[in-house]
N, C-alpha and C positions, 0 to 999 in steps of 0.2 A: 483574574484568578488562574493559577497554574492548572494545566489540564493535560493529561496523556491521551493521545488519539492514535488510532490505527485504521487500516483500511483493507478490504478484501472479502473473501468468501464467507458467507453465512449459510449454513445448511443444517440438515437434520441427519442424525446417524441412527441406523437401524441394524441391530446386531443379532447374529446367530446365538442361540442359548447354549449350545453344546460345542466343546472343543472337537475339532475334526469334522464338523458339520459342513456340508457342501451346498452351494446354491444350484447345483445341477439336479437337485431333487427337492421335494417339498420338505419343510422343516419349520420348527418354531422359531420365531423372532421376537425381540423385545425393542421397544422404542415407540415413537421417535424421541430421540434426545437432541437438545440444541447442541450445535457443533460448528466446526470451521475454525482453523488455527487462529485467525485474528479475533474471532468471537470468544474463543476460550481464553485467550490472552486478556481480552477486555473484561471478561467476567471476573477473572482473578484480580485484576486491578481494582475493580469495583468493590469486591469483597473486602479489600484492604482499606476501603474508605477514601480512595483518592479520586477526585473528579476525572471522568474519562468518557470517551465516545468513540464511535466507529462510523466510517463512511462505507456503506455497503448497500446491496439490493437483495430483497427477498420478494417472493410472490405474494399477492394478496390472498393467501390461502392459510390453512391451519398450520402447515409447517412453518410458514413465515411468522405467524403469531406465537408459536411455541418459542421461537428465538427472541422475538421482541419482548414478550411478556417476562421471559426468564431474565434477560439482561436488565430490563427496567426494574424488576423485583430486587435484583442484587445491587442496584444503585447506579447503573450505567446510563448515560445520556443516549437515548435511541432516536433523537430528533433528526439525525443525519442518516438514518436508514430509510431508503426509498422503497416503498411497496409498489410493485408493478402488477397491474391488472392483466397484462398480456404475457406473463411469464410465470413459471413455477419455481418454488424454492428449491435450491440444490439439495442433493442427498448423497449419502455414502452408506452402502451396505457392507457389513464387515463379517468375515468369518475368521476363526481362530484355529491355528495349527497346533499339533502336539509339541512342536519345537518352540512355541511361543511367538512365532511370526504370525502376521495377519495378511489376509487378502481383502482388497477393496473393490467394489463396483461403484464408481463415482458418476454422478450427474452434476457437473459443475460448469463446464465450458458452455453448455447449452441451457443453463439455468438462468434464473434472475441474476445471479452473481456475475455471469458472463456479460451482462449489459452495463456494468459499471463503466463510466466514461470520464474523460477529462472535464467535460462540461459540468459534472457533479462536484468538482473540486474548485474552490475559490477562497479568498481571504475571509469571507463571512462564515463559510462552513468551518474553517480552521481557526476562527477567532478564539483567542485565549489558549491555544495549543502551545505549550512550551516544550513538549516532547512528542515525537512521532515514531511509531514502531512499524517496521516493515517485516512482513512474512514472505519468504521466497516462494512459498506454495501459492501465493496470490498472483504471482507474475506469469499467468498462463495465456495472456493474449497481448498483442501490440498495444491496444487501446488502454488496457489496464496498466501496462508498464508506463505508458505516457502519463496516465493519471497519477500514478505513484510518484514518478519523478517531479511532476508538477506540485504535488502536495509537499514533498520533501523541500523543494526550493522555496515554497511559501513559508514553511515553518522555519527554515534556516534564515530567511530574510527577516523573520520576526525575532530572531535571536534565540530560537529554540534548538534543541538537540535531536539527534536521530539514533535509533538503535535498529539493528538489522540481524534477523535470525535467517540465515540463507535457506535451510531446509530444502536443499536441492539434490538432484541426482546428477551423476557424472554425465549421463546422456544429454542433459539439458545444455551442457557446456559445448556440445558439438554444434549447436545452433548459433551461428555468428551473432544474430540479433540478441539472443539471450545472454551470451557472454558479455557483449557490449553493454547491455542494460545493467547486468549485475556489477560490472566494473564502474559504471556511473554512480550506482547506489553506494557501492563500497567507498568510493572517493568522497562521498558526503556523509559517511557514517562516523559517529562519535563513539558508539558502543557496539561491538561486534559479538554475536552470540552463537557461534558455530557448534555443531555437535561432532565430536570425534574427527574424522578425516576431512570434514568440511573446511577445517581451518587452513588446510593446504591447497584446496582446489582453486581458489581465485588468484593465488599468487604463484602457483607452480612450485612451491617449496617441497623439499623432501621430508621434512619433519616438522612437528608442532613447534619446536623451539625456533627453527629457522623462519617459519611462517609468521610467528608472533613478532619476531624482530623486524621482519619486513613490513608487517601491517602497522606497527608502532612508528616506524620510519615514515610511513605514508601519512601519518597524522591522526590515525585512530587513537583515541584517548584511553579506552579500556577495552579489554578482550576477556570474555569468559568462555572457556571451552568445556562443554558438557560431555561427560564420559559415562553417562548412565549409571550402572551399578558400581562403577569405579569412582564415582563422585564428580567433582568439577574443579577447574583451576582458574583463578583470576590473574590477569596480568595488567600492569600498566608500566610506565616508564621507570618506576622506582621499585616495584615489588612483585612478587609472585605468591599467591595464597592458594594452597591445596586444601580442599575440603572433602572429606570422605563421604560416601553416600550413607544414608540411613537405610539399613536393610529391612525390607518389609515383604510380606507375602503379596505379590502382585495379583490383582484381580482384572484390571483393565489398564494397559499402558497409554491409551490415547489421551493426549493432553498434558502429559507430565512435563515435557519440555516447554510447552506454552506457559504453564503455570510457573515453572522455574523462571523463565524469562520475565514474565509479568511481575513476579515478586521481586526479582533483582532490580528491575527498572524502577519500580515504585519505591523501594527502599532507598535507592540512590537519589531519587527526586525528593524524598523526604529528609535527606541530609544524613542518612545512616552511612557509616563507614563501609568500605568494600568488604571487610571481614563480617560485619553484621548482616549486610545484604546477602552475602554468600550463605551464611548460616540459615537465614530465613528461606532463601531460594531453594536450597537442597531440601529443607523440610517440606516446602510447598510441592516440589516435584515428587517427593516420596508419598506424601499424603494423597496426591492426586490419583495414584494408581490403586488406592484401597477401595474405590467404588466403581461399579459398572456405569459407564456413561461419561463423556468427555468433560462436562462441567460439574459433574456430581461430587468431585473431590476438591473443588475450589474451597479456599479457607480464609477466614478472618485472622488478624494478628493474634487474637485471644486463642483461637483454635490452634494456630501454629505454635504459640508458646506452650500450650498444654501438650501438644504432640512432642515437642522438643524435650520437655520435662520427662515425659514417659520414656522417650528414647534414651535418655541419659541414665535411667535406672538400671 
């Protein structure tokens, strides 16, 4: 059976309740909410009814169970999540600025997620995986990079496809090992899902158009550039599809890009056209920001259809 899989950080998110609130003084917080970019991606795939799973680690604690229970409830396969008794589940504490920007206090590298290793990745774990999704945010250690490339190679050998959402900062490219790893992953990528200027970072192009042309020449089959409130653009060797954003009143932006990517990937794996996939992906990204909490805005196809119908009025 066809299955979409991903790998990486699984954590909880705990958020300030007031805009402008600082962690330098006591204040009211809400959470924990299940989170982590790969986990949000997975939850959205599961909500769309497509078989899916994640390779990751959590602590054998309540924060770990918050994630496992939520993913399982929404239909994801959690059998490849390892619960570690000697580690704690990762966390992210979030404050919101008046400008709309966010500040984070992360515990990921030293959490259970940081103990993900190549030994946890093999053909049995990836059995049935026909599509594997890579999140750049997960590439925070040499052993995780090694595990990710191992997983990609296994899925490719099985005839599967790879999608890659870079989610990287320019500073990361100054680390030779990181640039080399990203280059290796890009060379094995079938679907590239950058946000804004990320499309130019790994090829050194001056513009989106030049970067897309170079990436297609390198063998990437499809590219979707996310532009936030300006919408998104799909490219392949024969066409360009521009889709405007659905304007909504944003409550929490965390997870919007992950939901967008998950919906596009799932739609394409289900045989929907690029135009159909883009339509649902934009709706998924917009709907994701309407609720506080990274996974709270994930949606089924029925919910996305209703949302699109309301947006068209």
